[in-house]
C-alpha angles and dihedrals in degrees: 000000000000107000096175091096089063095045096092091051090048092050094047095046093043091054090050091047092050091050090050090049091050092051095044095047089051088052090047091055089056094043107028097172097054104118092186091062091046091052091047091051090048092051094050092046089049092051091050091050092049093049093047091048093050091049091051096247093137097171090059091046092049094049092047089048091056089048089051089056090060092045091050090057089052089053094050094045091243091118130042120220111245137165094256094054090046089054090052090049090051090050087052091053092048090052091049090049090052091050092049091048090052089054090048093051090044093228123145096232110138119211116220105230098173095098095050091042089054091049091053091045091051091053089052094046097045092052097042089065090062101037121129118250112281095235088069091070106136108257099177105197130195126224094268094054089050090053091050091052092049093050092044093052089052087056092050097257118151123230113216139172112212117203106201117194116194126217115269093243095045108141105183101045096163090052091052091047090051092051091050090047090050092047093053092042090055090054102039143337125296116222102179144343130212112237098032124261090255092054091047089053092050092047087242093154138074126233100320144040136182131227125192111203147157121236142156091220122093128247097264094050092051092045091052092049093051093047088057086073108090124243092032111135101185142354124201119188114201133182107227119237120227091257091062093061101078112180120214100197093168089065089069098090105017110043110015126090106188130183107245089225089070095066091053099038113024098178097078121094094213082092095108110170108213122192108222107232113185093179092060090053091050090049091055091050090051091049090057092046095053104050119160138184127222111232127195108249092227089061090052091050090050090049089052092050092050092051088048090054089049091054091050093051092044089056090048091051091049089053092051091047091054093045094051095034093231103173097184092051090046093059092049090047091055088058092046088048092056092048092047091051091050091048091048091049090050095050089049091054092046089055093048119101129184112256086233084090088071100031097054093074094060104072089061091045092052091049090054093044091050090055094042094049096036090235130131105234130171122199118210116194122195132176097017089153091067106122128226136175113276092243091056092045091053093053105036097068097079097052090048091052089054093049095047093047089050092049090052095044105034102018109045113064123222113273095254092051092050092051091051090051091051093247125135109276090236114074118219129216116186124202109192130176129184141151121256113183108303092341134083114221123207119189125193108193131177132182092219135116098301127220117314105225093193092051091050090048092051091049091048092050090049091058093044103263115139108219095183112129092010118134120239089251092054091048091052090050090058087083087076092063118112113269093004112140130153093193113123094205131037113238133173088250102054144323102088094117090251125097111058095059088046089051093052094045093048093049092045089052088057090054091254137121135223127204133178128221118185142166119195111249093006105069146261135269126198112198118199120190117194134178112253090227136014100204114060120023141170108248141179114232115217136178121229119178091339094309125112120230134175125226120194112244088222090077098040119101098174143324123235134188113228143173111240089232088070090068110100133194120235124168085353091299128113116243140161129212110233122172091341091307126114109227120190115229128222116196102217091202090061094041092052094041095244127146108260119239113215121228130138098228115065139152130244118208106204109212132184121212112174108312093337123099116194136169118230112208113221134170102224142005116228098185139255123304142169108246136188114228113227122185112250097225136243097293094061101027093105092063101107095193095070133061094190144301138270137200115236128211093267090055093255116145108228129191119232113222121233098225094185092056094045093049 
């Protein structure tokens, strides 16, 4: 059977399952006694194992199976959660991630899982030596079960607990459990199973399960009958002590739904006691209410392009309607315009993803960094539901990794140093996202040592940069230069002279900006501003030397009309004085190598890129318009001044200026 058609689904779901496991195991470390988290981890691991097995990825299935063994011991209170075991589980997840990535990239690299398998096996073996006897499994009974046992004993029935251990290579565990259950049921009456019947059906258990039952047969007879079922490794029949039979009398009214027949005739096994769980019902209802469909990303991109084409032709039709003064067409076009805008809005929303998709990898990363650096660091995440275009989400992860690693390594001081400085012993890194106009803002803040201006100056001087006359802000921004690192020692975490320049380049490529704010001894903040979408933007159309250009409104602060005589020269640079502020001027005609047209009245478009405010000198303003960004192709892709091109209503191809690069 060809399984390749299911490969994409397997890869996507496995990645989601691994992320869920990472998050849940982190939670488990904080709250080791939470059975709900343990059960959730077990379920996800079991799903991953089943999917890998059915796809024929046996290494992944074997490793997950070993991991399940450890989780099963957590569930049955045989094993206590501790930091060392959690670290081994994380290593296991990292290995699984590597194996899944190899499948995704279709390379033949094999991952050696022997070491991690041995680590998991050792955990199992060490703990098995000290486990409590299996007949002390907690069979909490209610008042009715207790009555049944009393009456059965009077009629010479035996009460047994059967521990059934399945073979290591058993594939259909739930089927084996069912056959054992049926065998016992045919020869007696089952009181309770651990885990529950539902969990046995869902294969939500590891290599063993326990059944408490009444029978007139003796131990050997029962054992023989159970061993007749294939793939059973071992059967232990125990007689429960009094302490095992815990009675939960308070369940009588609140939680137990019992078939009335049971009270009259207590020898039938139809007496299934079902806890009523309202929350579970509500959960199921919610599941049905929030249904979603997975869509191939290429289809979404195509959808976006088609809507973009529609916007271009709508603008063209509006232009023709105005030129020929066609009133009837104008009214219809208004309606088409509204529908197109709604469609455009919808496709934007479909492409948007919560930034949580990027943020959810960082709690695990901070845990590992804390251990590696021997520092106590807490990560606080806010605004993870802020939405961004999928293309931005895909690219922003790497810069954030660099910034967070830097904050942990350079920013947060060692515990002893923090205590001496009167700071809390635990360092804090905050990752905050929010929307600001048509931009998404991401802040990475730490309460560490801050940037050392003198150290940056010394480093700059040593590589031939003159810092005289530079503002503090400009000196701080030197850290974004290529190969610039103030770290005294090279570590795996940071300090290789790469990172900050990569961060700035990557963010600039996304049409965003990054700035740094820092106070020595107090901490550092990196502020990243990104466009919410990279496909359709609001832009201002301007004329420079007879040519039309578009400038994204996201960068524009304001537009002012000036007389060219108001432009002054200072330090051989052109500036204007506006509201008591000196604003440097860039003549776009010179910057874009165009022949300048002389006129006294011109316009200055004041733009902000990061911390810099600059005025762009243009000849005319043509108004605001919604434009579709089209890539400018391989021939022109090295032109740094442009982010792309657009087609206007009159069919004219217009270049869109890259304000960040120009400034």
